[in-house]
Every structure is written in structure tokens, then in C-alpha cells.
N, C-alpha and C positions, 0 to 999 in steps of 0.2 A: 449882233451877238446881245447886245444886253438885252433886247427884246427877248431871244429866246431866255436866257437866262433868268427873266421877269418871271413868265409862263412856267418855268419849271419851279419853281418858287412856289406861283400860284396853286398847280398840281399839288405840291409836296404841303403845303401849309395854308393852302385858302380854305372857304367854305365851300361845300359839296357846287354849288351855283359856280364860285370863281373858278372850281375845276375844272367842271363841262365847258365851261367859256373857254378855260386856256386850253383844251386838246380842243374845244371848235379852231381857235384862233390858230394854233401850232403852223397845220399844213398853210395857210399865208405867210408864214415866216420864209418858205423857201422861193417865195417870189420877189424876182431880182426885182431892186429898186431902180437899173439904170435900163431894164428891157425896151427897146426902144419906141415902143407901141403906147409906153407907158409913159406920163408926162406928171411929173409932183405940181404942187400948186408954189407958184414964186419962181424966184428965178434960176436960173441950174444952178445958179453957183451955193444955194441956200441949199441942195439937198443933202444930204446924209447918205454915209456913205453907205455901198449894200449889205449885207448880212452876210457872212459866210455862209452858206444852206447847208453847210454840212457840220457847224458849231452843235456842240449839244444834241445832235442826233444819239448817241449811243446814251450819256446821261435822261435823257428824253423816253426812250424806247425802257429803259429799266425802271424810273418810275410812276410810269402807266401802266408797265405791268401790275408793277408792285399795286397801287392804286384798283385798278379793273378787279383783283383778287380780291383785294382788304375791305373795300370800298363796296358798299351793296345798293347805294343810291343807284336807281336805275338810271338818270341823266347819263352821271358819270359814266356808267362802263358805257352806256350806246355812243360817248361820245368820245373815248378813249379807244375801244374795238379797233374801230376801222385803223388806224394807223401803225397801227400794230404789228409787226412781224411776229407769226406765231409755229416758228420753227426754232427750235432747239439751239440752230447751230448759231442764229442771230443774236445768242448772248451768252456770256462766260459760263462756263459749267455749274458755279452754284442757283443759276438761277433756274435751270433747264427745267428744277420741278414744279418753278411756277409758269413756264409754259405750256405744260402737262393742265394745272389746275386750271387755268385760265381757257383753255379751250374746254376743258371738262366740264364749266360752271355754262359757258354759252352753250353750248350744247344740252343742258339739261336746264337753263333758265326759259321759267315761265314765258317769258320775252319774245315772239316772234321775231324780232330786225334782229336781237343777238344770233339766236339759231341759226336763220338764213346768214347773216352775216359771218360768222365764224364756220362756216364750211365753203364757203366763197373764197373765203381766205385761207382756210387748209389746205383747200386747192390748188389754189391759182400760184 
């Protein structure tokens, strides 16, 4: 939970480089540390408790959606788009207009990756 909370903070208040980095790192926070094929460095007793994969997800989605719409930095947009659900029902009613705006931005963006990615996510 601490890692996810910190990434949400970086997404909301960091520099564009930090925001893009937080978006890149977010998907890795769902990885369970107690997975049988993974071994933490150090003694087994030194391993931290695994983060709950669902902690902060709704908060992250809202922050990433707002960031995608409001921040014109290409790297931030490229990094935040893949993890965003792009259907209004994934958000509270007051954010539905932002989902539509995010889809419109990505579809009309000059960047090929954003245009391709949005179609993949909207269809998916």
C-alpha cells in the first residue's frame, strides 16, 4: 500500500518525468511478493508483507485519467494510457466526461502509439 500511495502522489504532484515513471511502475505493484517463483533478497523473515493488489486502484485510475486529459506531455500520456479503463462505467458519473475526452484526445493525437492504443483499449 505504501508503494502505491507514493506512486499516486508522484502522478499527482511530480515532474513530468516522475509522473511518467510512476505510470510505468504502477503495473508492477500488483505483483505479489510471496509468489512461489519469486525470491526476495535476504532471509525469508526479512520479506515485507505483500501489497494488496486492489489498494488504490480506483484512486489511481481517476488520477491517471485526469493526468492524461490535462497533461500534454507525450511520455506522460503514453505511459498513463495503457492502464486506463476507457469505458465510463469504470468511473463515477462525474468523471464520465473525462473518459470521453481522453478517448477523443487519443484518437485525434498526432502520435501513432496513442491512436493505436486507444482503439485497442476501447475495443477490448
